[in-house]
Structure formats: C-alpha cells, structure tokens
N, C-alpha and C positions, 0 to 999 in steps of 0.2 A: 803207084806201087802195084804193079800187076804181074811181075815175074819173080822167079825164085831168087835172082841176084839182088833184088831190092831188100831181102831179109838180112843179108850179111851172114847167113848161116851156110858155110861152105859145104857141109855134108848134105844139106837140103838141096843146094844147087846141083851138086854131083848126082844125087839120087834122081832129080828131075831130068837130068841129061841121060842117065843110064837106063831109066825105065823105057825109053823109046827104042833102045837097042836090044831089047829082049827078042830072042828068036821066035818065041811063040807069044801071041797076044793074050793078055789076061782075059778072064771071063768078064762079061758085062758087069756082074756084081762087084768084082774086084776093081774094075775101071771106075765104077761109081764111088767106091771107097777112096781110091786114089784121088779122084776129082774132089771129093768132099774135104779130105785132109789138105790137099793142095790149096784149095780156095780158102779154107779156114786158116791155114798157115800164112797166107798172103794178106787176106783182107779182114779176117775175123768173122764175126757172125753175119749170116746172110740177112741183108736188109732189102733185097730186091723183091719186086712183086712176083707173085706166083704166076707162072706161065699159064696160058689158056689150055683147056682140056684137049685140044687137038695137037698140041706140041708135046708129044709123048717123050721125046728125048729131053727137051728142056725141063719138063715137069719132073722126070726121074732125077736129073742132075740137081734141080732145085731142092727136091725132097731129100736127097742124100746130103747135100750141104746143110740144110736146115736141121737134120738129125744130129749134127755135131755142134749145134748151137751151145754156147757157153764154154766150149773147150778153148783153152788159151792157144794163141798162135804157136807158142813154143811146143806145147803138147801135140798139136796137130802136125807140126813139122817132124817131131820125133816119131809119131805113128806112121807118117808117110815114109820116112827113111826106113823104119823097121819093115814095113810092108814091101817096099822095093827090095830090101835085102832078102826077104823070104822068096820073092819072085825070082830074083837072080839065082839063089841057091837051087830052086826047083828047075830053073832053066839050064843049069850047068850040066 
C-alpha cells in the first residue's frame, strides 16, 4: 500500500494526480506539507528511522511526516485534498 489508489478515496487519487499538473511548483514548505499528508494518508504514523544528519532532504521529509503523527489517514487525506484545491485555485 504505497500509492493513492490503494486508499479507495477517489478524491485523494484525483488530487495526487492534479498536484503534479500545477503550472508553478509550490514552495518547499508546501511540498513538505503535501508529502506529510500524503504519507500519513497512505501509511499512517511514521515508524521509519530518522535519517542521518547529512541527509538534509530526507530529514526534512521525515520531520514533516512525524509532525502529523496521530492524525488519522482519513483526516490526512482530507487535508491533502484541501491543500491541493487551494494550490489549484491560486494557480488559476
């Protein structure tokens, strides 16, 4: 279970497909939020080991995902969809 289709949530699947079609890439902070909500929505709480200190990107992603620990998969999917909709509206 590692992709959006495995959730059975069609709105989540659609949002994950639409976010890559934005004409302007979101900021790194927004990308981290998207990543965290997506991972939480697919897998649930982060149980992976923290990356080493020289893996800056991996560490940022790990921290973002860990910050949403305890959020249900359904809530994370909802927040992901809402954030994608905001980005689409700003992109129009």
